[in-house]
N, C-alpha and C positions, 0 to 999 in steps of 0.2 A: 504493499500499500504506499502510495506516494503522500507524504505529509509535510506540512509547512507550519509557520507560525505567523501570528498577526504582527505586522510591523507598524501599522498606523490605522486609526479609525477617525474618519471625519463624517459624522452623521451616517448617511447610507453608503458612503464610499469607504472601502476597506482595502489597505495594501497588505499583501501577504508575501512572506519570503519562503522560497523553495530552494533547498540546496542541491537536491539530486536532479529533479526533472521539472521543467516549467510546464504547467497545464496549458492546454490549447485554449483559444478564444471560445467562449460560450460554454466552457466546462463548468459544472456545478460543483461547488465546495461546501462542505459542512463544518460548522464550528459549534462549540458548546453542546457536544453529544447530539449533533443533528438538529438542535433547536433553532440555530441560525443558519440560513441558507444563503449562499453568495453565488453570483454568476460572474465569471472572468470576462471583462470587456477589453482589457488592454494588457500587453506585456511591456513593462516599463524598462527593464534591462535583463541581464542574464539570470538574475535571481528573484526579481520582484514582479508580481502581477497586480493589476488594480482591478478590484471586483465591486460590483454593486449589490447591495443587499436586497433580497426578495422578501425578507421578514424584518421586523424591528431589530435593531442592533443593541438594544438595552442589555447590559451585562457583559458585552464584548470588551476585552481589554488587550493591550499589547502583550505579546508573549504567549497568548493562548494557542493551543494546537488547532490546526486546520487540516481537514482530511480531503484529499482529491478523489472525487467519485469516478473520474476518468470518463465521464459521459455528459451529455447536454441535459437540459431540462426535458422531462418526458411527460406525455399526457396519456390518460387511459383511453383506450378505443375498444369497441365491441358492442354487441347487442345489450350487454349487461349494464351499459351506462344510461340506457333509456329510462326516462321518468325520474332521473336523479339530478341533484344540484351539486356543483363542484367548485373548488377554488383553483388557483393557478397551479397548485401542485398535484391536482387530481384527487384531493382529499374530499370526501363527501361532507357537505355542510348543511344537509337537510335533517340531521338528527337521527339518521338510519345508519345501520352497519355499513362498513366499506364494501364497495362493489367487488364481487368475487369473479374470477375467471376472465379478467380483462387482459388485453395486451397493452404494453407501454411503448409508445413511439416518440421519437424526438420531435420537438415543436419547430425545429429549424429545418423546413423542407422547401425544395425548389418548386416554382410554379410549373404546371403541366406544360410540355413543349407545344409549340404552335401546330406541329403535325397532328397532335392528338386532339386538338380542340374542335368543337362542333361549329358550323358556320350558319346554322339555321336560326331564323328569327321567329319567335312565337310570343303572342301577347299573354300576359299573366293577369287574369281578371281578379279584382279585389272586392267588388261589391260596393265600392265607394264611387258615387256618381262622378264627382269632379275629376278624380283620378282616371277612371276608365274612359271617360269621354275625351278629356283634353290632354291627359299625361299618361298614356298607356304604358305599363311596366313591361319589362322583357323577361321571359322565363329564362333563367340562367344569366340574367344581367345584374347590374348594381344600380340601385336607386337610392338617392340621398334625400333626407328630410332636413331642410336647412331652416334655421330660425333662431332667434335670440331666446333669452330665458322666459318661460311661461307663456309661450304661444301655442303649445299643444303638440310638441314632437312625440313625447312618450305616450300620450293618449292615442294619437294617430297610429303609432307603432303597435300598441296593445290591441287596437281595434282590427288592424290588419292580421295580427296573429289570430284573433278570435274568428275572423271571416275565413281565413285561409286554412287553418289547421283542421277545421271541421270537415271541409271537403277536399283536403289535400292528402294524397296517399303516402307522401314521403315523410321525412323526418324534419322537425323544426329544432334549431339550436339557437338559444338566446344567449347573447354575450353581453354582460353588463360591465362596461369599462369605466371605472371611476364614478359610478353613480351612487345614489343614496341607498342605504340598506332598507329603508322603507319601501322603495320601489321594487326591490327584489322580493321581499316578503309578501307584498300585495300581489305581485305577478304570480308567484308560486301558488298562493291561495286561489286566485282567479282561475288559473289553468287547471287546477285540481277540481274545482267546482264545475268547470265546463267539461270535464272528462277527457281532456286532450293531453294530459300529462304522460300517458303511456308511449306517446310518439314524440316526446320532447326531451331535450337536454338543456340544462341551464349551467352557465359558467359565469362566475362573478369575481371581479377584482374591484373591491369597494373603494370609496373615497378616502377612507381612513388608512388604507394600506400604503406601504412604501411605493415610490414611483417605479422601482424595478418590477414589482408585482403587477402593477397596473399596465406596464409597458408590454408584458409578456402574455397577459390573459387572452388577447386577441389571437395570438399564435396558437394558444392551447385550443380555443374553440375551432379554429380552422383546421387543425390536425384531426379533431373529432369529425368535422364535416367531410374532410377528404376521405376518411375511412368509409363512411356511408356512401359516398359517391363512387369511389374507385373499387372497393372490395365488395360492397353489397349492391352496387349499381342502382342506387335509389336517388330520387330527387331530394335535395336538401334546401330548406328555407333557413337562411342564416340571418338573424336580426341582431344588429349591433346598436347598443345605446351606451356610449356615445363615441363616435370616432374622433371627435375633437379631444376627448380626454386621453386617447392613445397618443395623439400628437403632443398634448400637454405633458404627459408622462415622459415622452422622449425628450422634450425640452428640459425637463427637470433632471433627467439622467445625464444629458449632455452638459448641463451647467455644473452638476456635481463632479463630472469627469474633467472639468476645467477647460472645455472647448469654448472658443470664442463665439458668442451668439451672432446670428445674422439679423436680418430685418425684423423689427418689433420684438426682438428677444427670443425668436425661435431658433432651434438648433440648425446648424449648417447642413445637416444630413437629413432634414425633414422629408425632402422629395424621395430620397432612396429608401428611408424607413417605411413611408406610406406605400410606395410601390411594392416593396417586399411583402407587405400584407395584402394589398388589394389585388395584385396579379395572381395570387393563389385562388382567388374567387373566380372560377371559370367553368364554362360548359365543356364537357369532354364527350367523347363517343359513348362512354359508359353511363354517364349521369350528369346532372347539372346542380350547381350551387347557385340559388337565386338569393341575392343579398339585399336587404333593406337597412339602411344605416341612418340613424339620427345624427345630425351634424350641428353642434352648438355654434352659433355665429357671434363672436365677441362684440358686444355693443351694437348689434344689428349692422355691422360693417361688412358687406360682402366682398370688399377688396382686401380683407385680412388674408395674409398668406395661407393660413390654415384652410379657409374656405376655398380659396383659388386652387390650391393643390388638390383638394378633394374633388372639386368640380370636374377636373380633367379625367378622373377615373370612371365616371358614372354614365350610364345609358339614359337615366332620367333624373332630373333635378326638380324636387318639389319644394318650392320656397313658401314658407309660412310668414304671413304678414301680421305685424302688431296692429296696424290700422284696421284690418278686417276683423281681427279678434275683438278690438274695442267696439266695433259695430255689431258684434254678436253674430257674425257670419262664420259659423263653424262647419266643417273644418276650415281654418283660417288660411286657405291656400290662395296665393296670388297667381291667378292663371296667366297673367301677362309676363311675369318674371320667371315662371316655371317653364320647363321644356322637357321633351322626350324625343329621342332619336327614332322611336317606334312610330311616331305620328306621321307616317308617310303613306300615300295611296297604295303602294305595293304590299304593305304589311297589314294595315287596318282596313283597307278597302276604300273605294271611291267615295261612297256615301258618308261613311264615318269621317273621312279626311275633310270633305267639303263642309260638313256640319261643324266640325271643330274649328275650321278656319272662319266660318261665319260667326260662330260664338265669340272667338277672339276679336274679330273685327268690330262686332257690336259693343263688346266691353271696352275696347280701345277708343271707340268714338265717344262712349259715355265718359271715359276718363278725361278726354280732351274737353268735353262740354261742361265738366264740373265747375271749372273756374267761372265760366259765363253764368252758370245757374247760381253760384254763390253771390255774384255781384248784381246781376239783373233779375234773377228769378226765372222760373221755368216758363212763365207766360211769354217771355220775350224771344223764345226760340221759335223757329219755323215748325210747322206741323210735322214735317218729315223728321226733324231732329227730336221733337217730342215723342214720336213713335219709337225712335231708336232708344231714347232714355227709358221709356216704359218697358221695352223688350229687355234691355240690359238689367234693369232693376228686378224684373221678374226672373230672369236667368240667374242672377246672383243669389236670389232667395231659393230658387228650385235646386241649385247646386249645393245648398246646405243639407245636412243629414243628421238625424238623431243616431247616436252610437249606442251599441250594446254595452260597452265598458263604462258609459257615463249615465246609465239608467238610474242608478242610485242617487245621482246628484240632480238630474233634470227632471225626473218623473215622467220622461218620454220613452216609449218602447223603441229600442233600436230597430233600424231597418237595413236589410240587405237588398240592393237593387241591381238587377242584371244589366248588362251593357245594352241590350236591345230596348229595355224599358227606359233607361237613361237617355239614349238617343231619341227615342220616340217623344219623350217629354220636351227635350230641348227643341226638336223639330216643330212641335205644335206651338210652343211659345214664340218661336221666330216667325211662324205663319199667322201670328196675332189671334190664335184661337182663344187665348186667355186674357185679351186686353180689357175685358169688362170684369174680370175676377180681380179683387183687391190683392196687392202684393203680399200681405201677411198670410193669405190663404195658401201661398206657395212655400212659406217658410217652414223648414224642418218637417218635410214630408218625404215619403219614399217614392212611389210611382206617381206620375202626374195626375192619374184619376182620383187620387186622394184629395186633390185641391178642391174639387167641387163639393165633396162631402164636408171638408173643413170650412168652406165658405158658408154652407148652410148652418153649420154649428155656430160659427162667428156671428152670422146675421141673427139667429135666434137668441144668442147671448146678448147682443146689442139691444134687441127688442125688450128683453127681460130687464 
């Protein structure tokens, strides 16, 4: 066994001296009888390595013995991990016994080669109107939910899990990177109540854990996803909340290692680290990993390097707007800032594409007219412009939707809407079929036919 001694401890950074053999980069080291786990990130000279701690370093002191495990960090894989919740080391954190009969694989794996990747494009239906109509997701693609604090990223992600896991034959893997423990506990309870836990795996690296642990938890979840894709040939739905925390953990590790920060304090290697994670999420001939990632946008600034680097990897970008959230238009998706590479006639079809373009055009015209309405009032617009405003406001309200995951807060029953019903509703609004129906009758409904029933309810309530 190759052993060394602690030479220096600076918070989460530990220098270790080895006299016989220097451990390779990414080797895991154990100190304090395995209570403290370190990962080698740099070889400083012929006898010293610099490692980052994956556990708190409390109690670690100079001169303490360190054991070289001669291998990298490993994650458990196999059918036995289904319905379980793990930390970055593969330890069960759901209060149940450790998973038996699992294999252990290195978390440092190369992306699949280009020759083995699938080139087919297929739409992934979510049951959420505004996403399916304007921003169709790709099966085996990567979609990002962008937004600042408190605009509904986690709620939208949880709703997608609810809608997809029920009618999805594959496996779902939820990866919580640097999120609150409250969210993890609530998600576990909700998934158990919904009966979808048997086809789900959860991996968490929480906010209170050291940056090294948060930085590696994404790699652990991907290793598990790759097993189900490559070995069992199953489709995998990978949900990441929040990819910004991965970048943030990398920046902390980089700073602790003494690297000079680049723009806005981020690590100089951010692009490489993010690519190393994102490129492993891919479609192959044997199966697909479809990924939906929440991306926190610091101070709602979409020019922030973290947001810019993440944008470049995605097939669909769903931008959540604080302004729409303040108007009560949930999900608070901004259709003019969001985009999807699947929204082309060759993939979604001519009718869907033409409708989506007409909806965008109508909403864009309304956005341009808002300043005039604010200054002069609606009456000063031409009849044609007034019709555009009426259609746009009805479309905005029709594209809201009550969620299953928020039933306890809103007292509204959640709705799952098929793509055909969503397209039909938008088409009928654009053809002025509902111009005599008040806007509020279209707010928070499922199919368009519910609007007339809601109109009658509202009318009778007003009379009362």
